C-alpha positions as CSV (number, residue, x, y, z in Angstrom):
1,M,-201.5,211.2,-52.9
2,A,-203.0,207.8,-52.5
3,K,-206.0,207.1,-50.3
4,V,-205.5,204.6,-47.4
5,G,-208.3,202.2,-46.6
6,N,-211.7,201.8,-48.1
7,S,-213.1,205.2,-49.0
8,A,-216.5,203.9,-50.0
9,P,-219.3,205.0,-47.8
10,R,-220.6,202.4,-45.4
11,E,-223.8,200.8,-46.3
12,K,-226.3,200.4,-43.5
13,N,-227.3,196.9,-42.8
14,P,-231.1,196.8,-42.3
15,T,-230.9,193.6,-40.3
16,F,-228.7,195.1,-37.6
17,V,-230.7,197.3,-35.2
18,T,-228.9,199.3,-32.5
19,Q,-230.8,199.2,-29.2
20,P,-229.8,200.8,-26.0
21,L,-228.1,198.4,-23.6
22,N,-230.5,197.7,-20.7
23,L,-228.5,196.1,-18.0
24,H,-230.4,195.6,-14.8
25,L,-227.6,194.7,-12.4
26,T,-228.5,194.1,-8.8
27,F,-225.8,193.4,-6.4
28,K,-226.7,191.5,-3.3
29,Y,-224.3,192.0,-0.5
30,K,-224.5,189.5,2.3
31,T,-224.0,191.5,5.4
32,M,-221.4,189.6,7.3
33,E,-221.6,189.7,11.0
34,P,-218.3,189.9,12.8
35,K,-217.0,186.5,13.9
36,R,-217.3,186.1,17.6
37,I,-215.6,183.7,19.9
38,F,-217.6,181.7,22.4
39,R,-216.9,178.9,24.8
40,S,-218.3,175.7,23.3
41,K,-221.2,173.9,25.0
42,N,-220.8,170.7,23.0
43,D,-217.0,170.3,22.7
44,R,-215.8,170.8,26.2
45,V,-213.6,169.0,28.6
46,L,-213.3,171.6,31.4
47,G,-214.8,175.0,30.5
48,G,-215.2,174.8,26.7
49,V,-212.4,177.3,26.0
50,C,-210.4,175.1,23.7
51,G,-213.5,173.9,21.9
52,G,-214.5,177.5,21.4
53,L,-211.1,178.5,20.1
54,G,-211.1,175.5,17.8
55,N,-214.5,176.6,16.4
56,Y,-213.3,180.2,16.0
57,F,-210.1,179.3,14.2
58,N,-211.6,176.3,12.4
59,I,-209.0,173.8,13.7
60,D,-209.2,170.7,15.8
61,P,-209.7,171.6,19.5
62,V,-207.3,168.8,20.5
63,L,-204.5,170.8,18.9
64,I,-205.4,173.8,21.1
65,R,-205.6,171.5,24.2
66,V,-202.1,170.2,23.4
67,L,-200.8,173.8,23.1
68,W,-202.4,174.7,26.4
69,A,-200.7,171.7,28.1
70,V,-197.3,172.5,26.6
71,S,-197.8,176.1,27.7
72,F,-198.6,174.9,31.2
73,F,-195.6,172.6,31.5
74,A,-193.1,174.9,29.7
75,A,-193.9,178.3,31.2
76,G,-196.4,177.5,34.0
77,M,-198.7,180.2,32.7
78,G,-201.1,177.9,30.7
79,L,-203.4,177.2,33.6
80,L,-203.7,180.9,34.6
81,G,-204.3,181.8,30.9
82,Y,-207.0,179.1,30.7
83,F,-208.8,180.4,33.7
84,I,-208.6,184.0,32.5
85,A,-210.0,182.9,29.1
86,W,-212.7,180.9,30.9
87,I,-213.8,184.1,32.7
88,I,-213.5,186.5,29.7
89,I,-214.9,184.4,26.9
90,P,-218.8,184.2,27.0
91,E,-220.6,180.9,26.7
92,E,-222.1,179.9,23.4
93,P,-225.7,181.1,23.1
94,G,-228.5,178.7,22.2
95,T,-228.8,175.1,22.9
């Protein structure tokens, strides 16, 4: 029967030294606070609701104002919804 592969014993290479693998891995998790919605103090026309929603969803508040206006004229509930949001959503803290 024929031998497969190199049957000669391996020679140890003196230049290659096996050392234990020391990995000091530190994971830094940034604790994320939940995103909160506030009425804007800076970007407000009436109560800051549209500016706060724009900041929360990271879109232009003008788009939200247009949607409120369309909601007001189409279904008549836009104004009531705005006043309810004005009461429920807290004002932005700080200056």
